[in-house]
C-alpha positions in Angstrom: 39.7 -17.0 -117.8 39.6 -20.3 -119.5 40.3 -23.2 -117.1 43.3 -25.3 -117.7 43.0 -28.8 -119.1 43.7 -30.4 -115.8 41.1 -28.3 -114.0 38.6 -28.9 -116.8 39.3 -32.6 -116.5 38.7 -32.6 -112.8 35.5 -30.7 -113.1 34.2 -33.0 -115.8 35.2 -36.1 -113.8 33.4 -34.8 -110.7 30.3 -33.9 -112.7 30.3 -37.5 -114.2 30.7 -39.1 -110.8 28.0 -36.9 -109.3 25.6 -37.8 -112.1 26.2 -41.5 -111.5 25.7 -41.0 -107.7 22.4 -39.2 -108.3 21.1 -42.0 -110.4 22.1 -44.6 -107.8 20.5 -42.7 -105.0 17.3 -42.3 -107.0 17.2 -46.0 -107.7 17.6 -46.8 -104.0 14.9 -44.3 -103.1 12.5 -45.8 -105.5 13.2 -49.4 -104.4 10.8 -50.9 -101.7 12.2 -51.4 -98.3 12.9 -55.1 -98.8 14.8 -54.4 -101.9 17.0 -51.5 -100.9 19.9 -53.7 -100.0 20.2 -54.7 -103.7 20.9 -51.1 -104.6 23.4 -50.5 -101.8 26.5 -51.7 -103.6 25.9 -49.2 -106.5 25.4 -46.3 -104.1 28.5 -47.1 -102.1 30.7 -47.4 -105.2 29.3 -44.1 -106.6 29.9 -42.4 -103.2 33.5 -43.6 -103.1 34.2 -42.3 -106.6 32.8 -38.9 -105.8 34.6 -38.6 -102.5 37.9 -39.4 -104.2 37.5 -36.3 -106.5 38.4 -32.7 -105.5 35.2 -31.0 -104.4 33.6 -34.5 -103.8 33.0 -33.9 -100.1 31.0 -30.8 -100.8 29.0 -32.7 -103.4 28.1 -35.4 -100.9 27.2 -32.9 -98.3 24.7 -31.3 -100.7 23.1 -34.7 -101.1 23.1 -35.8 -97.4 19.4 -35.5 -96.9 18.6 -37.4 -100.1 21.1 -40.1 -99.2 19.5 -40.6 -95.7 15.9 -40.5 -97.1 16.9 -43.1 -99.7 17.9 -45.5 -97.0 21.7 -45.5 -97.0 21.9 -45.7 -93.2 18.9 -47.9 -92.6 19.5 -50.9 -90.4 22.8 -49.6 -89.1 23.9 -47.5 -86.1 24.4 -44.6 -88.4 20.6 -44.5 -88.9 20.3 -42.7 -85.4 22.9 -39.9 -85.3 21.8 -39.1 -81.7 23.5 -42.3 -80.5 26.8 -42.0 -82.4 30.0 -41.4 -80.4 32.7 -39.0 -81.7 35.4 -41.3 -80.3 34.4 -44.1 -82.7 34.7 -42.0 -85.8 38.4 -42.2 -86.1 38.6 -46.0 -85.7 35.8 -46.4 -88.2 37.7 -44.3 -90.8 40.9 -46.3 -90.1 39.2 -49.7 -90.2 40.6 -50.7 -93.6 37.2 -51.6 -94.8 36.4 -49.3 -97.7 32.6 -49.6 -97.3 32.9 -48.7 -93.7 35.1 -45.6 -94.5 32.6 -44.5 -97.2 29.6 -44.7 -94.9 31.4 -43.1 -92.0 32.6 -40.2 -94.2 29.0 -39.8 -95.6 27.7 -39.7 -92.1 30.1 -36.9 -91.1 29.1 -34.9 -94.1 25.4 -35.5 -93.1 26.3 -34.1 -89.7 27.9 -31.1 -91.5 24.8 -30.5 -93.5 22.7 -30.6 -90.3 25.2 -28.2 -88.6 25.0 -25.8 -91.5 21.3 -25.8 -91.5 21.0 -27.5 -94.9 19.2 -30.4 -93.5 16.6 -30.2 -90.6 17.1 -33.6 -89.0 14.2 -34.8 -86.9 16.4 -36.3 -84.1 19.5 -34.2 -84.2 19.8 -30.4 -83.9 22.3 -28.1 -85.7 24.0 -27.3 -82.4 24.3 -31.0 -81.5 25.8 -31.7 -85.0 28.3 -28.9 -84.7 29.4 -30.1 -81.2 29.7 -33.6 -82.5 31.9 -32.6 -85.4 34.1 -30.4 -83.2 34.8 -33.4 -80.9 35.5 -35.6 -84.0 38.0 -33.1 -85.4 39.6 -32.5 -81.9 40.2 -36.2 -81.5 41.7 -36.7 -84.9 43.8 -33.5 -85.1 46.7 -35.3 -86.9 44.4 -36.0 -89.9 44.2 -32.2 -90.4 47.9 -31.5 -90.3 49.9 -34.5 -91.3 50.2 -36.5 -94.6 49.4 -40.2 -94.7 52.2 -42.4 -93.3 53.8 -45.1 -95.4 51.8 -47.6 -93.4 48.6 -45.8 -94.1 49.3 -45.5 -97.8 50.1 -49.2 -98.0 47.0 -50.3 -96.1 44.4 -47.8 -97.3 45.7 -46.7 -100.7 43.9 -43.7 -102.1 41.3 -43.9 -99.2 44.0 -42.3 -96.9 43.9 -39.2 -99.0 40.1 -39.3 -99.1 40.0 -39.2 -95.2 42.3 -36.2 -95.1 40.3 -34.3 -97.7 37.2 -35.1 -95.7 38.7 -33.6 -92.5 40.0 -30.5 -94.2 36.5 -29.9 -95.6 34.9 -30.4 -92.2 37.4 -28.0 -90.5 37.0 -25.4 -93.2 33.3 -25.4 -92.7 33.2 -25.7 -88.9 36.3 -23.6 -88.1 39.3 -24.4 -86.0 38.4 -22.3 -82.9 35.7 -24.7 -81.8 37.9 -27.7 -82.5 40.6 -26.5 -80.1 38.0 -25.6 -77.5 36.7 -29.1 -77.5 40.2 -30.6 -77.7 41.2 -28.7 -74.6 38.0 -29.7 -72.8 38.6 -33.4 -73.7 42.2 -33.3 -72.5 41.1 -31.9 -69.2 38.3 -34.4 -68.8 40.8 -37.2 -69.2 43.4 -35.6 -66.9 40.8 -35.1 -64.2 40.6 -38.9 -64.0 44.4 -39.0 -63.2 45.3 -42.1 -65.4 48.7 -43.6 -64.9 49.3 -43.7 -68.7 49.2 -40.3 -70.2 51.3 -41.0 -73.3 48.5 -40.2 -75.7 47.6 -36.9 -73.9 51.2 -35.9 -74.0 51.5 -36.7 -77.6 48.4 -34.7 -78.4 49.8 -31.7 -76.4 53.1 -32.0 -78.3 51.4 -32.0 -81.6 49.3 -28.9 -80.8 52.5 -27.1 -79.6 54.2 -28.0 -83.0 51.1 -27.0 -85.0 50.8 -23.7 -83.1 54.4 -22.9 -83.9 54.0 -23.6 -87.6 53.3 -20.3 -89.5 51.5 -22.3 -92.2 48.9 -23.7 -89.8 46.1 -21.4 -88.6 44.6 -22.7 -85.4 42.2 -19.9 -85.0 41.7 -17.1 -82.6 41.1 -19.3 -79.6 44.3 -21.2 -79.9 46.1 -19.1 -77.3 43.3 -19.5 -74.7 43.5 -22.5 -72.4 46.3 -24.2 -74.3 49.2 -22.5 -72.6 48.5 -24.3 -69.3 48.7 -27.7 -70.9 51.7 -26.9 -73.2 53.7 -25.2 -70.4 53.0 -28.1 -68.0 55.3 -30.2 -70.3 57.7 -27.8 -72.1 57.9 -24.5 -70.1 56.7 -25.0 -66.6 58.9 -22.4 -64.8 61.2 -19.5 -65.6 64.2 -21.6 -66.1 62.6 -23.7 -68.8 60.1 -21.2 -70.2 61.8 -21.2 -73.6 62.1 -25.0 -73.6 66.0 -24.8 -73.8 66.8 -28.5 -73.5 67.9 -30.4 -70.5 71.6 -29.6 -70.6 70.9 -25.8 -70.6 68.3 -26.2 -68.0 70.8 -28.1 -65.7 73.4 -25.4 -66.2 70.8 -22.8 -65.1 70.0 -24.8 -62.0 73.7 -24.9 -61.1 73.8 -21.2 -61.2 70.8 -20.6 -58.9 70.8 -19.8 -55.2 68.5 -21.5 -52.7 65.6 -19.0 -53.3 65.7 -19.6 -57.0 65.7 -23.3 -56.6 62.8 -23.1 -54.2 60.9 -21.0 -56.8 61.6 -23.6 -59.5 60.6 -26.6 -57.1 57.3 -25.0 -56.1 56.4 -24.0 -59.7 56.9 -27.6 -60.9 55.0 -29.1 -58.0 52.0 -26.7 -58.6 51.8 -27.6 -62.3 52.1 -31.3 -61.5 49.3 -31.4 -59.0 47.2 -29.1 -61.1 47.3 -31.1 -64.3 48.5 -34.6 -63.3 51.2 -34.2 -65.9 55.0 -34.1 -65.3 57.6 -32.4 -67.4 60.9 -34.0 -68.2 62.5 -30.8 -66.8 60.9 -31.8 -63.5 62.8 -35.0 -63.4 66.1 -33.2 -64.0 65.3 -30.7 -61.2 64.4 -33.5 -58.7 67.7 -35.4 -59.5 69.6 -32.2 -59.0 67.9 -31.4 -55.7 68.9 -34.7 -54.1 72.3 -33.1 -53.6 70.9 -29.8 -52.2 68.3 -30.4 -49.4 65.4 -32.6 -48.5 63.3 -29.5 -47.9 63.6 -28.6 -51.6 63.0 -32.2 -52.6 59.7 -32.0 -50.6 58.9 -28.7 -52.3 59.5 -30.2 -55.7 57.1 -33.1 -54.9 54.5 -30.7 -53.5 54.2 -32.9 -50.3 51.6 -32.4 -47.5 52.6 -33.0 -43.9 52.3 -36.9 -44.1 54.5 -37.0 -47.2 57.1 -34.7 -45.7 57.3 -36.9 -42.6 57.6 -40.0 -44.8 60.4 -38.4 -46.8 62.4 -37.4 -43.7 61.7 -40.8 -41.9 62.7 -42.9 -44.9 65.1 -40.5 -46.6 67.6 -43.1 -47.8 64.8 -45.1 -49.5 63.2 -42.1 -51.2 66.6 -40.9 -52.5 67.4 -44.4 -53.9 63.9 -44.6 -55.6 64.5 -41.2 -57.3 68.0 -42.2 -58.4 66.8 -45.5 -59.8 63.4 -44.6 -61.3 63.2 -40.8 -62.0 64.6 -39.9 -65.5 63.3 -37.5 -68.1 61.8 -40.5 -69.9 60.0 -41.6 -66.8 59.2 -38.2 -65.3 55.5 -39.1 -64.9 56.4 -41.4 -62.0 57.3 -38.3 -59.9 53.5 -37.7 -59.5 53.1 -41.3 -58.3 56.0 -40.9 -55.9 54.4 -37.7 -54.4 51.1 -39.4 -53.9 52.7 -42.6 -52.5 54.4 -40.5 -49.8 51.3 -38.5 -49.1 49.3 -41.8 -48.7 51.6 -42.7 -45.8 51.9 -46.3 -46.9 55.6 -46.4 -46.1 54.5 -46.6 -42.4 53.0 -50.1 -43.2 55.7 -52.4 -41.9 56.2 -54.6 -45.0 56.3 -51.8 -47.6 59.7 -50.3 -47.0 61.6 -53.6 -47.1 59.6 -54.6 -50.1 60.6 -51.5 -51.9 64.2 -52.1 -51.0 63.8 -55.6 -52.5 62.3 -54.0 -55.7 65.4 -51.8 -56.0 67.7 -54.8 -55.9 65.5 -57.0 -58.1 67.1 -59.0 -61.0 64.7 -59.1 -63.9 64.2 -62.3 -65.9 65.3 -62.2 -69.6 61.6 -62.4 -70.5 60.7 -59.4 -68.4 63.6 -57.4 -69.7 62.7 -58.2 -73.3 59.0 -57.2 -72.8 59.8 -53.9 -71.2 62.5 -53.1 -73.7 60.2 -54.0 -76.7 57.4 -51.7 -75.5 59.3 -48.8 -73.8 62.8 -48.9 -75.3 66.1 -49.3 -73.5 66.3 -45.7 -72.0 66.3 -45.9 -69.1 67.1 -49.6 -68.6 64.2 -52.0 -67.9 64.6 -52.3 -64.1 64.4 -48.5 -63.8 61.3 -48.5 -66.0 59.6 -51.1 -63.9 60.4 -49.3 -60.6 59.0 -46.1 -62.1 55.8 -48.1 -62.9 55.6 -49.4 -59.3 55.7 -45.8 -58.0 53.0 -44.8 -60.3 50.7 -47.7 -59.4 51.3 -47.3 -55.6 50.6 -43.6 -55.8 47.7 -43.8 -58.3 45.9 -47.1 -57.6 42.8 -45.7 -59.3 44.7 -44.8 -62.4 45.3 -48.3 -63.6 43.8 -49.0 -67.1 43.2 -52.3 -69.0 44.2 -50.8 -72.3 42.5 -52.3 -75.4 42.3 -55.7 -73.8 39.5 -57.9 -72.3 41.4 -58.0 -69.0 39.2 -55.9 -66.6 39.5 -58.6 -63.9 43.3 -58.4 -63.8 43.4 -54.6 -63.9 40.9 -54.4 -61.2 43.0 -56.8 -59.1 46.1 -54.7 -59.5 44.2 -51.5 -58.6 42.6 -53.2 -55.5 46.0 -54.5 -54.3 47.7 -51.1 -54.8 44.8 -49.4 -53.0 44.3 -51.9 -50.2 47.3 -54.3 -49.9 50.4 -52.6 -51.4 52.9 -55.1 -50.0 51.0 -57.9 -51.8 51.2 -56.0 -55.0 55.0 -55.6 -54.6 55.2 -59.4 -54.0 53.2 -60.2 -57.2 55.5 -57.8 -59.2 58.5 -59.7 -57.9 57.1 -63.1 -58.9 56.2 -61.9 -62.4 59.4 -59.9 -63.0 62.0 -62.2 -61.4 60.5 -65.7 -61.7 58.3 -65.2 -64.8 55.6 -67.1 -62.9 52.9 -66.3 -60.4 51.4 -69.0 -58.1 48.0 -68.2 -56.4 45.8 -70.7 -54.6 42.2 -71.7 -55.3 40.5 -73.4 -52.5 43.8 -74.6 -51.1 45.2 -75.9 -54.4 48.1 -74.0 -56.2 47.4 -72.3 -59.5 50.5 -71.5 -61.6 50.5 -69.0 -64.4 53.0 -71.2 -66.2 50.9 -74.3 -66.1 47.6 -72.7 -66.8 46.1 -72.5 -70.3 45.4 -69.3 -72.2 43.4 -66.6 -70.5 40.8 -64.1 -71.7 43.2 -62.2 -73.8 44.1 -63.8 -77.0 47.4 -61.9 -77.5 49.9 -60.4 -75.1 48.9 -56.8 -74.4 51.3 -54.1 -75.2 49.4 -50.9 -74.4 49.8 -51.1 -70.6 51.9 -49.4 -67.9 55.1 -51.3 -66.9 53.7 -53.2 -64.0 50.5 -54.3 -65.8 52.7 -55.2 -68.8 54.5 -57.9 -66.9 51.8 -58.9 -64.4 48.6 -59.0 -66.3 49.4 -61.9 -68.6 50.0 -64.1 -65.6 46.9 -62.9 -63.8 44.8 -63.4 -66.9 45.8 -67.0 -67.1 45.3 -67.7 -63.4 41.8 -66.0 -63.5 40.8 -68.1 -66.4 42.1 -71.3 -64.8 40.1 -70.6 -61.6 37.1 -70.2 -63.7 37.7 -73.5 -65.4 38.1 -75.3 -62.0 34.5 -74.4 -61.0 32.9 -74.5 -64.5 30.9 -77.5 -63.7 29.3 -76.0 -60.6 25.8 -74.6 -60.6 25.7 -70.8 -60.6 28.2 -68.1 -61.6 31.9 -69.0 -61.2 32.6 -65.5 -59.7 30.9 -66.5 -56.5 34.1 -68.6 -55.8 36.7 -67.0 -58.1 36.5 -63.4 -56.9 37.4 -63.9 -53.2 40.2 -66.3 -54.1 41.5 -64.1 -56.9 41.3 -60.6 -55.3 41.8 -61.3 -51.6 40.1 -62.2 -48.3 38.4 -58.9 -48.1 36.1 -59.7 -51.1 33.0 -60.7 -49.2 31.7 -64.3 -49.5 28.1 -63.3 -49.7 27.2 -63.2 -53.4 24.2 -62.0 -55.4 23.4 -62.2 -59.1 20.3 -61.2 -61.0 20.9 -63.2 -64.1 20.3 -66.9 -64.6 23.5 -68.3 -66.0 21.9 -71.0 -68.0 19.4 -68.8 -69.8 20.6 -65.2 -69.4 17.2 -64.2 -68.1 16.6 -61.9 -65.1 15.8 -63.6 -61.8 14.4 -62.1 -58.6 15.3 -58.6 -59.5 13.3 -57.2 -56.6 15.2 -59.3 -54.1 18.5 -58.5 -55.7 17.9 -54.7 -55.6 16.6 -54.8 -52.0 19.7 -56.7 -50.8 22.0 -54.3 -52.7 20.4 -51.4 -50.8 20.6 -53.3 -47.5 24.3 -54.0 -48.1 25.5 -50.6 -49.4 22.9 -47.9 -48.9 23.6 -46.1 -45.6 19.9 -45.6 -45.0 19.3 -49.4 -45.0 22.6 -50.9 -43.8 22.8 -49.1 -40.5 25.1 -46.4 -41.8 28.0 -48.8 -42.3 30.5 -47.3 -44.9 32.4 -49.6 -47.3 35.5 -50.8 -45.5 37.3 -52.7 -48.2 36.8 -52.1 -51.9 34.4 -54.8 -53.2 34.4 -56.5 -56.7 31.2 -56.1 -58.7 30.0 -56.7 -62.2 27.9 -54.3 -64.3 26.1 -54.7 -67.6 27.6 -52.0 -69.8 25.2 -50.4 -72.2 25.8 -47.9 -75.1 24.3 -44.4 -75.4 21.1 -45.9 -76.7 20.9 -48.1 -73.6 21.6 -51.3 -75.6 23.6 -54.1 -74.0 27.3 -54.1 -74.8 28.9 -56.6 -72.4 29.7 -57.5 -68.8 32.4 -55.6 -67.1 34.3 -55.9 -63.9 34.4 -52.8 -61.5 35.2 -52.1 -57.9 32.7 -50.5 -55.5 34.8 -48.0 -53.4 32.3 -46.1 -51.4 28.7 -44.9 -51.1 28.0 -41.3 -50.0 25.9 -38.2 -50.6 27.4 -35.9 -53.2 27.5 -32.1 -52.8 23.9 -31.9 -53.9 23.0 -34.5 -51.2 22.2 -37.1 -53.8 23.3 -40.6 -52.7 26.0 -41.9 -55.1 28.0 -45.0 -55.6 31.7 -44.1 -56.2 33.5 -46.9 -58.1 36.7 -47.8 -60.0 36.3 -48.7 -63.6 39.5 -50.3 -65.2 38.3 -49.1 -68.6 40.7 -46.3 -69.7 38.0 -43.6 -69.7 35.4 -43.9 -67.0 33.2 -41.1 -68.3 30.6 -43.0 -70.4 27.0 -42.5 -71.5 25.1 -45.7 -70.7 21.8 -44.5 -72.2 18.4 -43.6 -70.7 19.9 -40.7 -68.8 22.6 -42.8 -67.1 25.8 -40.9 -67.6 28.8 -41.9 -65.6 30.4 -38.8 -63.9 34.2 -38.5 -63.2 34.3 -35.0 -61.8 31.9 -32.4 -60.3 29.9 -34.7 -58.1 32.3 -35.3 -55.2 34.6 -37.8 -57.1 38.2 -38.2 -55.9 40.8 -38.5 -58.6 40.2 -41.8 -60.5 36.7 -42.5 -59.3 33.6 -42.7 -61.4 30.1 -42.3 -59.9 26.4 -42.6 -60.5 23.4 -41.9 -58.4 22.6 -45.0 -56.3 19.5 -46.0 -58.3 21.2 -45.6 -61.7 24.2 -47.6 -60.6 21.9 -50.3 -59.3 20.2 -50.4 -62.7 23.4 -51.5 -64.4 24.6 -53.9 -61.6 24.3 -57.6 -62.1 26.8 -59.0 -59.5 27.8 -57.9 -56.1 29.5 -59.3 -53.0 28.6 -58.5 -49.4 29.0 -59.9 -46.0 26.1 -62.5 -45.6 26.1 -62.0 -41.8 25.3 -58.2 -42.2 21.8 -58.5 -43.7 20.7 -54.9 -43.3 17.1 -53.9 -43.9 16.0 -55.1 -47.3 12.3 -54.9 -46.4 12.7 -51.2 -45.5 13.5 -50.2 -49.1 10.5 -48.4 -50.6 8.7 -50.3 -53.3 8.6 -47.2 -55.6 12.4 -47.0 -55.4 12.8 -50.7 -56.5 10.2 -50.2 -59.2 12.0 -47.1 -60.6 15.3 -49.1 -60.8 13.5 -52.0 -62.5 12.2 -49.6 -65.0 15.8 -48.6 -65.9 16.8 -52.2 -66.3 13.8 -53.1 -68.5 14.5 -50.1 -70.8 18.1 -51.1 -71.2 20.1 -54.3 -70.9 17.2 -56.3 -69.4 14.8 -55.6 -72.3 15.2 -59.0 -73.8 16.0 -60.8 -70.5 12.6 -60.6 -68.8 11.4 -63.9 -67.2 9.7 -66.3 -69.6 6.2 -65.3 -68.4 6.9 -61.7 -69.4 8.8 -62.2 -72.6 9.7 -65.2 -74.6 13.3 -64.3 -75.2 16.1 -66.4 -76.7 19.4 -66.1 -75.1 22.2 -64.3 -77.0 25.2 -66.6 -77.0 27.5 -63.6 -76.5 25.7 -62.6 -73.3 27.1 -65.3 -71.0 27.4 -63.6 -67.6 30.4 -65.8 -66.7 32.8 -63.7 -68.8 33.2 -60.0 -67.8 35.2 -58.0 -70.2 
């Protein structure tokens, strides 16, 4: 059959574009290394023109090896596919920079060529490439099934269509089965960390449920395996809501049930909630209904252990008011926080119960109401939304996240107070929400968030839980002001700021292995010996960590290259199930499972971690540590630490963030201005 004019035109256009691309690639390949950059613009433009054509992705895939060998990726992170992260592909493609989009798209097509066996890459296997692409597709599922939004079309123009054509080509070649397998694994990996904010996970599960119900979308044979557990946790947890009937119908079904039926519903919701960390809107409707039935059924719906049931019965009026105020279908997730709060037994701490009654009666300032309404909407009203956030934070102190903001210090403080000093957290919330001001003290002098200059964050964060949304801007300014008040002192300001900012339990003893003025490593041997003597049970007399302690780590990427300073909390040190001594810590970053390179991979499950904890073997953690606090009067046994253990950790440091920070006698290094240890991110 003779092709139509349109089809003929497309084929001809693609052929012309490919011919121009081949010529540009050949010119770059022939150019000497120092001159390749002069050919780059022509190659990028040719690639863009090809990728915009139907069939362009396949044409670039066929030339992936030639493009790499010509030097397209030289001098960039894309030159080493083994260090690339699937989570960064989506942001790269949405960056708005056309050159970045083109190189990122070409890199994915190179991965596809490797996965298909068309390109035997020296550092990346076909299986690794297939796994990488499966994760990329899983994390960007909407690009497979949705058209560009108006905002995308306005911002990206024809590039928005290019990206979707790319993803369809990748999915057609890789298959949807592996995509969903990876997607389910990724969702469970995040949920095992029990974050307070699960909006993105819920959104992803919702989209999957919609796609699976669309007859025009083929999700592959594995779509029914493993997904039901996630989908039903939100939309069909029990028999009464298995068909996702809507809240009104569900309520009517509850009213028709006897006690046995209600108990079956309550225990079903509780099992799903504690299993996944997700809460269905139907669960909120059930809990509000059960308030008028029996406290036993309320306890069943919350899945309480003995301590929680005792708290519920002892403080019945308070718990009922908290549920009436905070628990709504839109805030259902706080039910999990309430259950864990009761099981923690913190209501038995004398100040907590009256502080929660104060929270229920709190009048929010106009600024606080506006911020909450702007971010979360007006259903339920802002005070209810904030109370729900308080329940989540008190129940899940290790689920606090800093969002996409450089405010790790403030997030760490909120987590530490919720974990260690809940009545102080409740006081701070009142100050921020009622007074629109927090006043702390630094060495006896008041520090007001109203009077302080700007903090670390350049803009007001919006991607936070309700408590953090109101409190973090104040804490951020106070933290920065404390730093300014001791900026003229020798040494790192955190020596003085951390105990004043976080609380009296932050030990006054302070060790740092980086010289502030130069950024070079100093006394690494002594630093590591003292860390062992302060925290390792074999060298500190078996003393466990009593209060969570602030610490600073040098975060590195998967190639072990320095990324930045970061604030974390040391929670405990203990042997894992394999009898490996590990440091368990809280990371305010939204995802604690990170590959820090050189075999240092942070674990969040499977090595004795409790929900919300991250962990590393003791020596690997020590290799990324640059600041810690400890009681100076509890010296331990630093001289007892084996020399070979210290040498092994120093090796980790020198192969990663310390590579260009060695003392002047070992390496004449110039300090990177961005590496100032005074500013954890």
